[in-house]
N, C-alpha and C positions, 0 to 999 in steps of 0.2 A: 057619296051620293052623286048620281049622274045628273048632268045639266045639259040641256039642249040650247045651243046658241043659234039664233036666227040671224041671217046675214044683215038685213036692214037694221035691226035693233042693235046689233053689235057695232055696226058702222057708226051709229049715233053715239054709242057709249065711248068708243075709242077716240072720238073727236071732241068729247066733252069732259073726259076724265083721263088723267095720265095713267099709263099702263101700270106703273108702280103702285098706284092706288086701286085701279080696277082689278088687277090680278087677284089680290087677296080676297076680294069679295066672293070670288068663285073657287077659292082654295088653290089658285094657280099663281105661278110667277109671271112677271111681265113678259118673259120669253115664251111662256106657255100661251098667253093671249096672242102674242106676235105670230106664233106658228099657226094658230087657228085662223087668224086673219089672212095668212098666206094661203091656206087651203081654200078659204071662202073668197079669195081675190078682193080683199078689203084693203084699201090704201091706208097707211099710217102717217101720223104727223112726223115731220122730219126733226132731226136733232135741233134743239134750241127753241122748238115751237112754244112750249109752255113758259119758258123764260121770257120770250118776246111778248107773249100774251099777258103775263103778269106785269111786265113793264109798260103795258098800255099800247104796244105796237100792234099794227094790223097784221094779221096772218091769213094765209090762203088755205082754205080747206079743199083738198082734192075731192072731186065728185066720185061717187060710187060707180065703178064700171058696170055697164049693163050686162055683160056676159060673165057667167061663173058656172063652173061645172057642178057646184053644190050650193044650196041655199041654206043649209043647216048643218050643224056639227054637234055631235054628242060627246061631251067630255066626262071623263071619269077621274076626278081629282084624286091625288094620292091621299092616304090617311094623314091626319095631323101629325107632325113630327113631335116626338116625345121629349127631345132634349133641346128645345129652342131657348136660347138665352136672350132675354129682352135687351140686354146691353149690346149684344152682337147685332140684333135687329136694328137698333137705333144707329149703330155705327154703319151698318150696311146701307140704311136709308140715306144717311148723310153722304156716304161715298158715291152712291148712285146719283144723288142730286148734284154733287160736285161735277160729275162727268156730263151732266145735262147742261151746265152753264155754258153759254157761248164763249165766254172768255177762257174756258178751260178746254176748248176743242183742240185736239192735237193736229197740228199741220205738218205736212211732210215737205221739206225743202229738197227738191230734186238735185240742187247744187249746194249742199250744206256748207256753211262757213264755220260751223262748230260740230266737231265729231266726237262721239262717245269713244272713250279710250279702248273699248273692246272691239269696236267696229272699224276704227280708223285704219288699222293695219290691213284690213281686207281690201282696201282700195288697190294696193299693189298686188294682192293675191288675185283680184279680179282681172287686172291687166295681164298678169302672167297666164291666167287661164284662157283669156281671150286670144293671147298671142299663141299659146300652145294649140288651141283649136284651129286657128287660121292656118298655122303651119301644117297641121295634120291634114286639113282639107286640101291644101295645095299639094301635099305629097300624095294624097289619095287620087286627086285629079290627074296628076302627072302619071301615076301608075296606071290609071284607067286609060289614058290616051296612049300610053305605050302598049298596053295589051290590045287596044283596038287596031293597032298597026300590025300585030302579029298574025301570021297566016294560020298557025296552029298554036293558039295559046295553051299553056299548060294548066295545071291545077291552080285556081285562083285562091290564094291564102289571104289576099288583101281584105276579103270580106270579113274575116275574123279580126284582122289587125285594126281595121277602121270601123268596126261595128259600133263602137261607142259614139261615133259621130252621127249615127242615123237619126237619133231623136232630136238633134239640134241643141241639146243641153250642154253646158260647160262641164268639163270633168275636173280632174285634179289640176292645180292645187286648191280649188275651191272646197271649203268644208262641206260636209253632208247637209248642213242646215240651209244651204243655198243650192237648190236644184233648179237653176234658171238658165236661160239662154243669153247670148250676147245682147239680144234685144232688150231684155228685162233686168240684166245684172245690175246696172247702175241704179235703176228704180228700186230694186229689192234691197240694195245696201242703204239707200236713203230711207226706206221704210223701217228697216231694222234700226237704223241710227235714231230716227224719230221716236220709235218705240222704247229704245233703251234710255234715251234722254228723259222721256216722259216718265218712265218707270222710276228713275232715280228721283225725279221731282216729287213723286208720290210716295217716297219712302221705301221703294223696292230695291232689291239687289239684282243687278243685271250683269250677267257674265256669259261667256261661251264655255260650255263644259262638254268635253267629248264630242265636239262637232255639233252641239245643239245650242240654240239660243235659249238661255235660261233666265227667267224672271221669277223672283221669290218675294213673298210678302207674308209675314206672320205664320211661317211654317208651311204655307202653300206654295208649290212650285209649278210653273208652266215650262215645259221643255218644247221648244218650237222649231219649226223649219219653214222656210218660204219656198214654195214649189210653183213652178210654172206649169199650168195645165196644158195638155197636148191633145191635138186632134190627129187623126190618121187617115191615110188613103189606102185602099186595098189595091195592090198592084201584083203583077206576076213576078215571081222570084227571079226567073231568068227566061226570056222569050225563046232562047235556044232549046231549053229543056222544059217543055210544058208540064211534064210529070211532076216537076218540083212544086206545082201548085202556086197559091197566092200567099202574100204576107201583108201585114199591116205596116205601113211606113209612117212613122210618127213625125210630127212637125210642131214647132212652138206656136203659141197662140197670143202671146202678150197678155194672157190672163193669169194673174197670180192668186195663190191661196196660202193662207197661214195655217199650217197644221199644228195643233196643240195637243200634247200629251199631258194629262194631269192625273197622276196616281194618288189615291185609289179610285178616283172618279173617272168617268168615261172620257175618251178623246173627243175633240171637236175640231172644226176648221172654219175659218172665215174666208169665204171665196168671193171672187168678183163675178157674182151672178146678178142678173137684173140691172146691169149697167152701173152698179155701185162699185167704185174702185176700192182696193184694199186700203188705200191711204185714208179713206173716210170712215173706216171701221175700227180704228185703233182705240177710241174711247170705249167701244163695246168690248174690246179685249180686256180692258181693266175692270169693266163691270163684271165680266165673267170671273176675273181673278178675285174680286171682292166676294162674290157669291161662293167661290171655291173656298176662301178662307173660312167663311161661316159654316159651310157644309162640312168642311174637314174637321172643324171643331165639334160639330154635332156628331159626325161619324166616330170621332175619337171617344166622345162621351158614350155613344151607343156601344162602342167596342168595350169600353171599361165596364159599363153597366151589364153587358152580356157576359163579360168575363166574371164579374161578381156574381151574377145569377148562376153561371156555370159552377163556380166554386161553391156557392151556397147549395146548389143541387147536389154536387158531389159530396158535400159535408152531410147533407140530409140522407143521401144514399148510404154513406158510411155509417151514420148513426143508426139507420134502420138495420143495416147488416150486422152491426155490433149488437143491437137489441135482439135481433133474431138469433144470433150466435149465443148470446147469454141465455135466451129462453130455451134454446135447444140444449145448452149445457145444463141448465137447471132441470129440464125434463129428464135428461140422461142421468143426472145425479139422483133425482127422485126415483127414477126407475131402478137404479142400482141399489139405492137405500131400501126400497121395498123388497127387491129381490134378496138383499142381505137379511132383511127382517124375516122374510118367509123361510130362508135357510136357517136362521137362528132358531125360529120357532120349531122347525122340523127337528133340528138337533136337540133342542130342549125336550121336545116330546119323546125323542128316542132315549135321551138320558133318563127321563122320568119312567119310561117303560122298563128300562133296565133296572132302575132302583125298585120299582114295584115288583118286578120279576125276582130280584134278589130277596125282597121281603117275603115273597110267596115261597121261595125255596127254603129260606131260613125258618119259616113256620112249619115246615114239614119235619116230622120226627124220624130220626135214623138211629138204628141200633149200632152200638159199637163206637168206641172212641176214635178209631181211625177214620171212620166215615164222617163222624162229627167234625173231626179236625180238617178233613179234606173239604167239607162243605164250607167251613169258615174261611179256609184259604181261598177257595173259589169265589166266595162272596166278596172278600176284600178286593180280589182282582177285578170282579165285575163292577164293583162300585168305582174303582179307579178308572175303568173304561168309561163309565157314565160321567165321571167328573171331567175326563178329557173331552168328551163330546159336548157336554153342557156348556152353552155360551153365557150362562147367567153371570158368572163371576166376572168375566171380561166386560160384559155390558154394564154391570154396576160400577166397575172401575172407570168406565168412560164417563160416568156421571160424577166422578170424584167422590163416590160414596164407597166406604169400606164394606166389602161383602161380609 
């Protein structure tokens, strides 16, 4: 059932009721309410707001901005989920409440004193990648200076050789889960380190698999990569050759995003938009993980239920097919039996006609013994033919009755 949210009314609600409580009132998750607030430009309480309020501390309520592109939002909540487990919902509520507590906020130390065993080796990897890039930049610049001095430079193959430098990101030996620049490499490692340490504190398994940051909990797995977002400038490819047109020249921005793949659910990312750094969003990452655990279980139950429904449907279809086949076989058998009956009756009738005919012939008087003898012989033969044609004896034997 659709529900229309009015901007002013929703603002009052989100500042008087936690999103985890408000969302279910409208058949939505707290993230669903959060998205609606973003569309309507409604500020939300910061992390730890409700815990501070419960502890009796004073909190600041951000005023509702005067400007907004929309003042209402129509929501169409999804249908109620069929396989919701109350135990899972209690567990999820407890885990979300845990992440809301100020003492459980994940902090990122940009100069960690304690490293996770999977992240620690990447410090040297980062140093090697930075050294490799700096060396390549120096080599590219020397080659460019040398070409600039040439009167007739030949074909420039350096463009292809050094093309990987154009975006400002580090290349090998950094694993694919870190697509960052020298500017953000150290911060990205610190964020990954804090996330992995927090994951193990929460009972998760945190490893690097096939170049991906992997965090698993109760059968749900997040495969993650930290990427630096890039801006670009449109420039001429080569001023000497205007026909080559223009190209986008990318550059790093110091804005990181955590891209998360979670099969079979959809991918998502935590980005540094609106001034919030990625370091401040790690608790939200685990909230997503907890929801994924519950949703994955529900999806599994849905899959099993659908599988059982499909098997039951196939069994019903097979039963119907067997019943129809049996009915068709019964009809065919009945038709054959009737046809046989009609044939038997016709042969019996022919036999009776022959016998009646023999009687009629026998009743006629003939002179002379030879004629009489021939008539008797013919009559015996005709009756034997009638006996062969007549099905009566065979039919009586089928009843186990002696004819």
